C-alpha positions in Angstrom: -13.2 8.0 -21.3 -13.6 4.3 -20.8 -13.0 3.5 -24.4 -9.9 5.7 -24.6 -8.6 4.1 -21.4 -9.2 0.5 -22.7 -7.1 1.4 -25.8 -4.3 2.6 -23.6 -4.2 -0.1 -20.9 -3.6 -3.8 -20.3 -5.1 -5.6 -17.3 -2.5 -7.1 -15.2 -4.5 -8.4 -12.3 -8.2 -9.1 -12.5 -10.6 -8.4 -9.6 -10.8 -12.1 -8.7 -7.0 -12.5 -8.6 -6.7 -9.4 -6.3 -9.5 -10.8 -4.0 -7.8 -14.1 -3.7 -4.4 -12.6 -3.0 -5.7 -10.1 -0.4 -7.6 -13.0 1.3 -4.4 -15.1 1.5 -2.6 -12.1 3.0 -5.2 -11.6 5.5 -4.8 -15.1 6.7 -1.0 -14.7 7.2 -1.6 -11.5 9.2 -4.2 -13.2 11.4 -1.7 -15.8 12.3 1.2 -13.4 12.8 -0.8 -10.8 14.8 -2.8 -13.1 17.1 -2.5 -11.8 20.7 -0.8 -8.6 19.6 -1.8 -4.9 19.9 -2.5 -4.3 16.2 -2.7 -0.8 14.7 -3.1 -0.8 11.0 -2.0 2.4 9.3 -3.0 3.2 5.7 -0.9 5.4 3.5 -3.4 7.7 1.7 -4.6 8.0 -0.9 -3.6 4.9 -2.9 -3.9 2.3 -0.2 -7.6 2.9 0.8 -9.2 0.3 -1.4 -6.5 -2.4 -0.6 -6.7 -1.5 3.1 -10.5 -1.7 3.2 -10.5 -5.2 1.6 -7.6 -6.4 3.8 -9.2 -5.2 7.0 -12.3 -7.3 6.1 -9.9 -10.4 5.9 -8.3 -9.6 9.3 -10.3 -11.3 12.1 -8.5 -9.7 15.1 -9.1 -6.8 17.4 -7.3 -3.8 15.8 -7.2 -0.1 15.6 -6.8 1.8 12.4 -5.3 5.2 11.4 -4.1 7.0 8.3 -1.2 9.1 7.1 -0.9 11.1 4.0 2.4 11.5 2.3 3.4 12.4 -1.3 6.5 11.8 -3.3 5.1 11.6 -6.9 4.4 14.3 -9.5 2.1 12.6 -12.2 4.1 9.4 -13.0 7.6 10.2 -11.6 8.9 10.0 -8.0 10.3 13.4 -7.1 12.8 11.9 -4.6 11.5 13.6 -1.5 8.7 12.5 0.9 6.4 15.0 2.5 4.0 14.3 5.3 0.7 16.0 4.7 -1.2 14.2 7.5 0.2 12.3 10.6 -1.3 9.7 12.9 -3.8 10.5 15.5 -2.8 7.5 17.9 0.3 7.2 20.0 2.4 4.2 18.8 3.8 3.3 22.2 3.0 -0.4 22.9 1.4 -0.9 19.4 2.3 -3.5 16.7 2.1 -1.3 13.6 1.2 -2.7 10.2 1.7 0.0 7.5 -0.5 -0.6 4.4 0.8 0.9 1.2 -0.5 0.4 -2.4 2.9 0.0 -4.1 6.5 -0.4 -3.0 8.4 1.3 -5.8 11.7 3.2 -5.1 11.1 2.5 -1.4 11.6 6.1 -0.3 8.1 6.7 0.9 7.8 3.4 2.9 11.3 3.8 4.3 10.5 7.4 5.4 7.3 6.3 6.9 8.9 3.4 8.9 11.8 5.6 10.0 9.3 8.2 11.1 7.3 5.6 13.1 10.4 3.9 14.6 11.1 6.9 16.8 7.7 6.6 18.5 8.3 3.4 20.6 6.1 0.9 18.8 6.5 -2.7 19.7 7.0 -3.6 16.0 6.6 -2.0 12.6 5.8 -4.2 9.5 4.7 -3.4 6.1 2.0 -4.8 3.7 1.9 -3.8 0.1 -0.4 -4.6 -2.7 2.3 -4.3 -5.4 6.0 -4.7 -5.1 8.3 -3.3 -7.9 11.8 -4.3 -6.8 13.5 -3.3 -10.0 12.9 0.4 -9.1 14.2 0.2 -5.5 16.8 2.9 -4.6 16.7 2.4 -0.8 17.1 -0.7 1.3 13.6 -1.9 2.2 11.6 -5.1 1.7 7.9 -5.5 2.3 7.0 -7.9 5.0 3.8 -8.9 3.2 2.9 -8.4 -0.5 0.2 -9.5 -2.8 2.0 -9.2 -6.2 5.3 -8.4 -7.7 5.4 -6.4 -10.9 8.0 -5.2 -13.3 8.7 -1.5 -14.0 5.2 -0.6 -15.3 3.0 2.4 -14.5 -0.3 0.9 -13.1 -3.7 2.1 -12.1 -6.8 0.9 -10.6 -7.8 -0.6 -7.2 -6.9 2.6 -5.5 -3.8 3.4 -7.8 -4.2 6.5 -9.9 -2.8 8.6 -12.8 -3.4 12.3 -11.9 -6.3 11.3 -9.6 -8.0 9.2 -12.3 -8.7 5.4 -12.5 -8.7 4.7 -8.7 -12.1 3.1 -8.8 -11.3 0.4 -11.4 -11.9 -3.1 -9.8 -8.7 -4.4 -11.5 -5.1 -3.3 -11.9 -3.9 -2.3 -15.3 -0.8 -1.0 -17.0 -1.4 2.4 -18.3 0.4 3.0 -21.6 1.3 6.7 -21.6 
């Protein structure tokens, strides 16, 4: 499997590059959320690796929660966002940071932020590992991002193709 994958992929961001970028992002978040009531919300499944590493870089009191949504079928966005798992915490009085693996069309993140905005949070901001602005179809911009990429299908560091390749320590373009 690894040999076949290596023939059909190209590494875009090595593990060291990712670590460095996540650390820098954590420093910005530490400054911006000092003295705030931070609730970090991970969008499952893709954000879990990024979120875990990002949380280790945030040196502030915080709460964490997860949501699970889906909008993809294999490699294509299906255009609709469905919530499979919602938050366990009340957002009232919280400063929410939504952590997502990739900002692509923007539909998922926009729907999540709109869903949360009705719940009386103090603020809602977004942090993404990858930003793919060339695919955007809704008006949304990440507040924090590690990397911008062109229109490539990528896997690794939590990102998958049909539930495969999430455990790769780097991010690679999958040639399919």
